[in-house]
N, C-alpha and C positions, 0 to 999 in steps of 0.2 A: 504494500500500500504505500509505504512511504517512496518507494522507489518510483513508483507512478506518479505521486505528486510532483517527485523531483524532475522527472522528465517533462511533464506538462509545464513546471515552472520554467524548465531550461526552453522549451518550445517557445512559451508566451515572451521570453527575454529577447530571443533571437527574431521572432516575429515583429516585434514593437520596433527593433532597431532597423529592421527592413522596412518597416511602414514609415517611420521617422526618416529615413535617407530618402525613399520615394516622394514623401512630402516635400522635401527640400527640393529634390530636382523637378517636381512640376511645378512649385512656385517659381523656381529659378527660368524655367522655359518662358513662362508668363511675362517676366521682365524684359522690359527693351534694354539693348546692349549699351546705349547711351546713358544710361540711369547708372551703371558701376563705375563709369569713369568720372560722372559729374558727383558721385559719392565719394571718391577719391579710393574706390575699391578696386582689387585685379579685375580683369576682363570678365565678362560672360562667358568667353570660351575657356578661361582657366578654372571657373567655377564648375563649368558643363564637365569637363574631365574629370574634377575631382569627384564630384558628386555621381557620374556616372559610374567610376571606379568603386567609390562607396557602395552604391546600388548592387553592383554585381559581387563584390564582397559579402555583402549583407546577405544576399540570396544563398550565396555559396555556403554561409554559414549556418542557415537554417538545417536542423536535422533531417535526415533522409526521406521520411514519407512524403514531405514538402519540397525541401531543397535537397544540396548535396552533402551536406554534413562536414565541408571542410573549411578550413581556414576561421575555425570558430574565433581563435586568438585577435584576428585583424577586424572581428566584427565591430571591437571597441574603438578602432581608430575610424570605421565608417560612422559611428554615432558621434566620435568627436568632430567629423569632417560636417556632418548635417547639423549639430548644434550650434557650431561655429557660423555655419552659414544662416541659420534660421534667428539667432540673437544677436549677430553683430552686422551681418551683410543685408539681411532682408530689412530691418528698419531703417538702415542707412540709405538704401536704394529706393524704397517705399516712395517719399515725397515725389522723386523724379520720376516715378513710373505711373502715376494717378493717370487716367484716362481724361483727355479735356475732350469736350464735345457737347452736344446739345444736352441739357437736362431738363426733366420734366416730363408731364404728359404731352405737351404740345411739341416738344422737339426743340423748344426755344429756350435760350439760357435767360431771357428776360421774362418777367412777368407780363401780365396784361394780356390784350387781345392780339 
């Protein structure tokens, strides 16, 4: 029973790292490249490479029925890459990646008729 609980916790831990890495990568893809240079961060291509590798390693670390079960010790590095992106880079590029365009139900940015 304890072995089963331990296996489930192990699986949950690595699935959470994978989900965190995927979330960071999806958020990165939605940001414009100019936002990174405007915020004084590394380029979007650099972060895409880092988070792409992080997602691949995190998937490979998930135990066998779902993933491959390899490189489990490197999954922590994947988690660190995703956490650095989500806590440092994402808030810095957010003001530069806001969508500018029509607002409101009428499509106009001004009120009135």
